[in-house]
C-alpha positions in Angstrom: 131.2 121.6 107.2 130.0 118.6 105.1 126.3 118.6 104.1 125.3 115.0 103.6 122.3 114.6 101.3 121.0 111.1 101.8 118.1 109.5 100.0 116.2 106.4 99.3 117.0 105.4 95.7 114.4 106.7 93.2 113.0 109.1 95.8 114.0 112.4 94.3 117.4 112.3 96.0 119.2 113.7 92.9 116.7 116.5 92.7 117.0 117.3 96.4 120.8 117.1 96.3 121.1 119.6 93.4 118.7 122.0 95.0 120.7 121.8 98.3 124.0 122.2 96.5 122.9 125.3 94.5 121.4 126.9 97.6 124.7 126.4 99.5 126.8 127.6 96.5 124.8 130.9 96.7 126.1 131.4 100.2 129.7 130.9 99.3 130.1 127.1 99.7 132.2 125.1 97.4 130.8 122.8 94.7 131.6 119.2 95.6 132.6 118.6 92.0 135.4 121.1 92.4 136.3 119.5 95.8 136.5 116.2 94.0 138.9 117.5 91.4 141.0 119.8 93.7 141.6 117.1 96.3 141.8 114.1 93.9 138.7 112.4 95.3 137.5 110.9 92.1 137.5 107.4 93.6 135.7 108.6 96.7 133.1 111.0 95.3 131.7 109.2 92.2 129.1 109.9 89.6 127.6 113.2 88.6 126.3 114.0 92.1 129.4 113.2 94.1 128.1 110.1 95.7 130.3 109.0 98.6 128.8 105.5 98.8 129.3 103.6 102.1 130.1 105.9 105.0 133.3 104.0 105.9 136.1 105.6 108.0 138.4 105.8 105.0 135.9 107.5 102.8 134.8 109.9 105.5 138.4 110.8 106.5 139.1 111.6 102.8 136.3 114.1 102.6 137.0 115.5 106.1 140.4 116.8 105.0 139.0 119.5 102.6 136.3 120.3 105.2 138.9 120.9 107.9 140.7 123.2 105.5 137.7 125.5 105.5 135.5 124.2 102.7 131.8 123.7 103.0 130.2 121.4 100.4 127.4 119.0 99.7 127.8 115.3 99.0 125.3 112.5 98.4 124.7 108.9 99.5 122.1 106.2 99.7 123.9 104.4 102.5 123.0 103.8 106.2 124.7 105.8 108.9 127.7 104.2 110.4 129.2 104.7 113.9 131.8 107.1 112.6 129.3 109.0 110.6 127.0 109.4 113.6 129.9 110.5 115.7 130.8 113.2 113.1 127.1 114.3 113.0 127.1 114.6 116.8 130.3 116.6 116.7 128.8 119.0 114.1 131.2 118.0 111.4 128.4 116.6 109.2 124.9 118.0 108.7 122.6 115.3 107.2 119.3 115.4 105.3 117.3 112.4 104.3 114.5 112.1 101.6 112.3 109.1 101.2 109.3 108.0 99.2 106.5 105.5 99.2 108.7 102.4 98.8 106.2 100.8 96.4 106.7 103.7 93.9 110.4 103.7 94.5 110.6 100.0 93.8 108.6 100.4 90.6 110.8 103.2 89.5 114.0 101.3 90.2 112.7 98.3 88.2 111.8 100.4 85.2 115.2 102.3 85.4 117.0 99.0 85.5 115.1 97.7 82.5 115.9 100.9 80.5 119.6 100.4 81.4 119.6 96.8 80.2 118.0 97.8 77.0 120.6 100.5 76.4 123.4 98.0 77.2 124.6 100.3 80.1 124.2 98.4 83.4 123.6 100.5 86.5 122.7 99.9 90.2 119.2 98.8 89.2 120.0 96.5 86.3 119.9 93.4 88.5 116.3 94.0 89.5 115.0 91.7 86.9 112.0 90.3 88.8 109.6 91.2 91.6 111.2 89.2 94.3 114.7 90.6 93.7 113.3 94.2 93.6 111.4 93.6 96.9 114.6 92.4 98.7 116.4 95.5 97.4 113.5 97.7 98.6 113.4 96.1 102.1 117.1 96.7 102.5 116.6 100.4 101.8 113.6 100.5 104.2 116.0 99.4 106.9 118.3 102.2 105.9 115.3 104.6 106.3 114.8 103.2 109.8 118.4 104.0 110.7 118.2 107.6 109.5 114.8 108.1 111.2 116.6 107.4 114.5 119.1 110.2 113.7 117.4 113.2 115.2 120.0 115.6 113.9 118.9 114.9 110.3 116.2 116.7 108.4 113.7 114.1 107.2 111.6 114.8 104.1 109.0 112.8 102.2 109.3 113.0 98.4 105.5 113.4 98.1 105.6 116.5 100.3 108.6 117.9 98.4 106.6 117.4 95.2 103.2 118.7 96.3 104.2 121.3 98.9 107.5 122.5 97.4 107.6 126.0 98.9 107.1 124.6 102.4 109.7 122.0 102.1 112.2 124.4 100.6 111.6 126.7 103.6 112.2 123.8 105.9 115.5 123.0 104.2 116.6 126.6 104.3 115.8 127.0 108.0 117.7 123.7 108.6 120.7 125.0 106.7 120.4 128.4 108.3 120.2 130.2 104.9 118.9 133.7 104.3 115.7 133.6 102.2 116.2 137.3 101.4 119.4 136.5 99.5 118.4 137.6 95.9 119.9 134.5 94.4 117.7 132.2 96.3 114.5 132.8 94.5 116.1 132.0 91.1 117.5 128.7 92.5 114.2 127.8 94.1 112.3 128.4 90.8 114.9 126.5 88.9 114.2 123.3 90.9 110.4 123.6 91.0 109.1 120.3 89.6 107.8 121.7 86.3 111.2 123.2 85.6 113.5 120.7 87.2 112.7 117.9 84.7 114.5 119.8 82.0 117.2 121.4 84.1 120.3 119.2 83.9 121.9 115.8 84.2 121.9 114.5 87.7 118.3 115.0 88.7 117.4 111.5 87.5 113.8 112.4 86.7 111.6 109.9 84.9 107.9 109.7 85.8 108.0 111.0 89.4 104.3 110.5 89.9 102.6 109.5 93.2 100.9 106.1 93.5 101.8 104.9 90.1 102.4 101.4 91.5 98.6 101.0 91.7 98.3 101.1 88.0 101.5 99.2 87.1 101.6 96.4 89.6 99.2 93.5 89.6 96.7 93.0 92.5 98.7 90.0 93.7 101.9 92.0 93.8 100.2 94.8 95.6 98.9 92.3 98.2 102.4 91.0 98.7 103.7 94.5 99.3 100.9 95.2 101.7 101.9 92.2 103.7 105.7 92.7 103.6 105.7 96.5 103.9 102.6 97.2 105.8 104.1 98.1 109.2 106.7 100.3 107.6 104.2 102.0 105.3 102.1 103.0 108.3 105.1 104.5 110.1 106.1 106.3 107.0 102.6 107.8 106.7 101.4 105.9 103.6 98.1 104.0 103.1 98.6 100.3 103.0 
């Protein structure tokens, strides 16, 4: 079984992935980092959190081989579902989760992350977001990915804000979805490890920075906020956010 941890960029996806991975490890699953090394998938599962990237047939076939050999593991992506991915989900070969965030906060976080990367001289996926318009196009693209995953009823959908503010409830939802035993003595240690007050100092791969709700209201100009209300309004309402 492949657990596919999907997320909107800068929406706590690294945090959610590592929680999911550790919970699964406590039940006897394999660490995807070991899978990557054991099956020579370094070009398929990249970065610290084993990001598969686009869900292409070649990439999915590569990770299906260790799964068919009896390994259960968690991998990560920010990509939209593809026909082959949806087929594998329907067949029970992939179990997906999806976490998203108010796209205005996600956009602000991506811009700030890209600026820090440029200052360090270490370009990353957000380094090209040098102005408001470019960042807005990037955000709209990922909102359309959110729409695609919203239509996948087999996925567990989670809002970052709920995960942050009602952590226990969201962890319970995740564990029920993964059919995990809350009575397992290792679970409480893992759950506590990834509680927000602890997670920010846990380890590389969680990608924590500010993580606060509604910060775009202080950091973006009234004009920028008005543009976002016009461009994102219908999506924000469907996501459950105030325009």
